[in-house]
C-alpha positions in Angstrom: 31.0 0.8 -12.3 32.1 -1.6 -9.6 29.8 -4.7 -9.1 28.6 -3.7 -5.7 25.2 -4.7 -4.3 23.1 -4.5 -1.1 22.4 -7.6 1.0 20.2 -8.0 4.1 19.3 -10.1 7.1 16.2 -9.9 9.2 15.2 -11.6 12.5 11.5 -11.8 13.5 10.9 -10.3 17.0 7.2 -11.2 17.3 4.1 -9.0 16.9 4.9 -8.3 13.2 8.1 -6.6 14.1 11.6 -7.4 12.8 15.2 -6.3 13.5 17.1 -6.1 10.2 20.3 -5.0 8.7 21.5 -4.0 5.2 25.1 -3.7 4.0 27.3 -3.3 1.0 28.5 -6.5 -0.6 31.1 -7.0 -3.3 34.8 -7.6 -3.8 36.9 -6.2 -0.9 39.0 -3.9 -3.2 35.8 -2.3 -4.4 34.5 -1.8 -0.9 37.8 -0.3 0.2 37.3 2.4 -2.4 34.0 3.6 -0.7 34.0 6.7 1.5 30.5 6.2 2.8 27.0 4.9 2.0 23.9 7.1 2.4 20.8 5.0 2.8 17.3 6.4 2.3 14.6 4.5 4.2 10.9 4.7 4.1 9.8 8.3 5.1 8.0 6.9 8.2 11.4 6.2 9.8 12.8 8.7 12.2 15.8 10.3 10.3 15.1 8.3 7.1 18.4 9.4 5.4 21.3 7.8 7.2 25.0 8.1 6.3 27.2 5.1 7.3 31.0 5.5 7.3 32.0 2.2 9.0 34.0 0.3 6.3 34.8 -2.6 8.7 31.1 -3.5 8.9 30.7 -3.1 5.1 28.7 0.0 5.8 26.0 -1.9 7.7 22.9 -0.1 8.7 20.9 -1.9 11.5 17.4 -0.9 12.6 14.0 -2.4 13.1 10.5 -2.1 11.7 7.3 -3.8 10.6 7.0 -3.4 6.8 8.8 -4.1 3.6 9.9 -1.3 1.3 12.6 -0.3 -1.2 15.9 0.9 0.4 17.9 3.3 -1.7 21.6 3.7 -1.3 24.0 6.3 -2.6 27.5 4.9 -2.6 30.1 7.6 -2.5 33.7 6.7 -3.4 36.9 8.3 -2.2 37.5 9.7 -5.7 34.1 11.5 -5.7 32.3 9.1 -8.0 28.9 7.8 -7.0 26.9 4.7 -7.5 23.2 4.3 -6.8 21.7 1.0 -5.6 18.3 -0.2 -4.6 17.2 -3.2 -2.5 13.7 -4.5 -1.8 13.7 -5.3 2.0 12.1 -8.7 2.5 10.7 -9.7 5.9 9.2 -13.1 6.5 7.5 -14.8 9.5 9.2 -17.9 10.8 7.7 -21.2 9.7 4.9 -22.1 12.1 5.2 -25.3 14.1 3.0 -28.1 12.9 -0.2 -28.6 15.0 0.1 -31.3 17.6 -2.7 -33.6 18.4 
């Protein structure tokens, strides 16, 4: 199996809400073999199963939410093979400014 993994970024929006993205990471030749990635999000999301075909973005899925959960990904290769990945979405509050006084 190819050494592919999921990576993420998240930006706190306030009120315990984050915008976040997850994408496929690995060697470019391995990513070029991918046909699409099908992400399965927490069932509370509208349309929790999302298929991404945009290879140029490394199959990036961008959305927003308030909680951490496990993201499941089915990587489907052009030759029909599949690889299953998991990623624990991590969301953190920005460091609070020190109290002044």
